[in-house]
C-alpha positions in Angstrom: -12.6 65.2 -42.9 -16.6 66.0 -43.2 -18.9 63.6 -45.3 -19.0 65.5 -48.3 -15.2 65.8 -48.5 -14.9 62.2 -47.8 -17.4 61.4 -50.6 -15.7 63.6 -53.0 -12.3 61.8 -52.1 -13.9 58.3 -52.6 -15.3 59.4 -56.0 -11.9 60.8 -57.2 -9.9 57.5 -56.0 -12.7 55.0 -57.2 -11.1 53.7 -60.3 -7.4 54.4 -59.3 -5.1 51.2 -58.9 -3.9 52.0 -55.1 -0.4 50.8 -55.8 -0.2 53.8 -58.1 -2.1 56.4 -56.0 -0.2 59.7 -55.8 -2.0 60.6 -52.7 0.2 57.9 -50.7 2.7 60.0 -48.7 6.2 58.4 -48.1 8.7 60.3 -46.3 11.7 58.2 -45.3 13.6 61.1 -43.8 10.9 61.4 -41.2 10.3 57.6 -40.8 6.8 58.1 -42.1 4.4 56.3 -44.7 0.8 56.9 -45.0 -1.6 55.1 -47.6 -4.3 57.0 -49.1 -6.9 54.7 -47.1 -9.0 57.3 -45.3 -11.6 57.7 -48.0 -12.8 53.9 -47.8 -13.6 54.2 -44.1 -16.8 52.6 -42.8 -18.3 52.3 -39.4 -19.5 48.6 -38.5 -23.1 48.2 -38.7 -23.3 45.8 -36.0 -21.5 45.5 -32.8 -19.6 42.1 -33.8 -19.0 43.0 -37.4 -15.4 44.6 -37.3 -14.2 41.2 -39.0 -16.6 42.0 -41.7 -15.9 45.8 -41.9 -12.1 45.5 -42.4 -12.5 43.1 -45.3 -15.3 45.5 -46.9 -12.9 48.6 -46.5 -9.9 46.7 -48.0 -12.4 45.4 -50.8 -13.4 48.6 -51.9 -9.8 50.1 -51.5 -8.3 47.4 -54.0 -11.5 47.9 -56.0 -12.3 43.9 -56.1 -15.9 44.1 -56.3 -18.0 42.3 -58.9 -17.9 44.1 -62.3 -21.3 45.6 -63.6 -20.9 47.4 -67.1 -17.0 47.0 -66.9 -17.0 48.9 -63.6 -16.2 47.3 -60.2 -19.2 47.6 -57.7 -18.7 48.4 -54.1 -18.8 45.7 -51.3 -21.2 46.2 -48.6 -21.1 44.7 -45.2 -24.5 42.9 -45.7 -23.0 41.3 -48.8 -20.0 40.1 -47.3 -21.6 38.6 -44.0 -23.9 36.8 -46.3 -21.3 35.3 -48.3 -19.5 34.0 -45.2 -22.5 33.2 -43.0 -25.5 32.7 -45.3 -27.3 35.5 -44.1 -27.0 39.1 -43.0 -29.3 38.7 -40.0 -26.5 37.5 -37.6 -24.6 39.6 -35.4 -21.6 37.2 -34.7 -17.7 37.5 -34.3 -15.4 35.8 -37.1 -11.9 36.1 -38.5 -11.0 38.4 -41.2 -9.1 35.5 -42.8 -12.6 34.5 -44.1 -14.0 37.8 -45.1 -11.0 39.0 -46.8 -11.0 35.8 -48.8 -14.7 37.1 -49.8 -13.3 40.4 -51.1 -10.3 38.7 -52.6 -7.6 40.8 -50.5 -6.2 38.0 -48.0 -2.6 37.5 -48.1 -1.3 34.2 -46.7 2.1 35.8 -45.9 2.9 35.9 -42.4 -0.9 36.1 -41.4 -2.1 34.7 -38.1 -1.8 34.7 -34.4 1.1 36.9 -33.7 2.5 39.2 -31.2 2.0 42.6 -32.9 5.0 44.1 -30.9 7.0 41.3 -32.8 5.3 42.0 -36.0 6.0 45.9 -36.4 8.7 45.7 -38.7 6.9 43.6 -41.0 3.8 45.9 -40.9 5.8 48.7 -41.8 7.2 46.9 -44.8 3.9 45.9 -45.7 2.5 49.5 -45.6 5.5 50.6 -47.5 4.3 48.4 -50.4 1.0 50.4 -50.0 -0.5 47.1 -48.5 -2.6 47.9 -45.5 -2.6 45.6 -42.5 -5.4 44.0 -40.2 -4.5 44.0 -36.7 -7.0 42.3 -34.1 -7.0 41.3 -30.5 -9.2 39.4 -28.1 -9.1 36.8 -25.5 -7.6 33.5 -26.0 -10.1 31.0 -27.4 -8.5 28.1 -29.1 -6.9 29.1 -32.4 -9.5 32.0 -32.7 -10.0 35.2 -30.8 -12.9 35.7 -28.1 -14.7 38.9 -28.3 -12.4 40.1 -31.1 -11.8 43.6 -32.5 -10.1 44.4 -35.5 -8.7 47.7 -37.4 -6.9 48.2 -40.7 -3.6 50.0 -40.2 -2.6 52.0 -43.1 0.3 54.3 -42.0 3.0 55.1 -39.5 4.9 58.2 -38.4 7.7 57.3 -36.1 6.1 55.0 -33.3 2.4 56.3 -33.9 0.1 54.8 -36.6 -2.6 55.8 -38.6 -5.6 53.3 -38.6 -9.1 52.7 -39.4 -11.3 51.3 -36.4 -14.7 50.4 -37.6 -16.2 51.0 -34.1 -15.3 54.7 -34.2 -16.8 57.4 -36.4 -13.6 58.3 -38.3 -10.0 57.2 -39.0 -7.5 57.8 -36.3 -4.3 59.6 -37.2 -0.7 59.6 -35.8 -1.5 57.9 -32.5 -0.5 54.8 -30.7 -2.2 51.3 -31.6 -5.4 51.0 -29.4 -4.5 47.7 -28.1 -5.4 47.4 -24.6 -2.3 47.0 -22.2 -4.1 45.0 -19.4 -5.8 41.7 -19.3 -5.0 38.4 -21.0 -5.2 39.0 -24.6 -3.9 37.3 -27.8 -3.2 39.5 -31.0 -3.6 38.7 -34.6 -2.0 40.1 -37.7 -3.6 39.6 -41.1 -2.0 41.1 -44.4 -3.7 42.1 -47.4 -2.7 42.2 -51.2 -3.9 43.6 -54.4 -5.2 40.4 -56.2 -4.0 39.7 -59.8 -7.5 38.2 -60.6 -10.8 40.1 -60.3 -14.4 39.0 -60.2 -16.3 39.2 -63.6 
């Protein structure tokens, strides 16, 4: 999708409830379900901001921004990092539990350090409710991840996945999850939700 098409798609979806989005594509016979998440993709602006960028993408997908003239504004990476850290002038790693609370899309359901392989069934179930899932990995560092990387998984087809990796230039479609298979890594799964209450 080029930038013009992406902008048009985002404009068309701006005021829609994701749960009622007709562009979401279920296909039980083909073991496939893809949420219309791609128009909300963003590239992270700093190298350690994947935890910020996944929260921004999800907040804009669920349309949870501050209301201005009766319409939700778009979250920005600078706004979310400032709310988390007090300034936008930091290139630091963090946890999407925190950034997703800022954009009001964090769901405590089953979220936390977990084996992604053991969570695949739950991830698929969440996607079928049109709720994208954040998957992360990094080196063990207490209850956090060292040098973490986070992506948003928004669809699956058989054993392949559709995901938004903010370190890339666009979404990845119908491919294996990019979790490295070598090295001592810890994985993390964070679930999202469409909040009942919105910012005013």
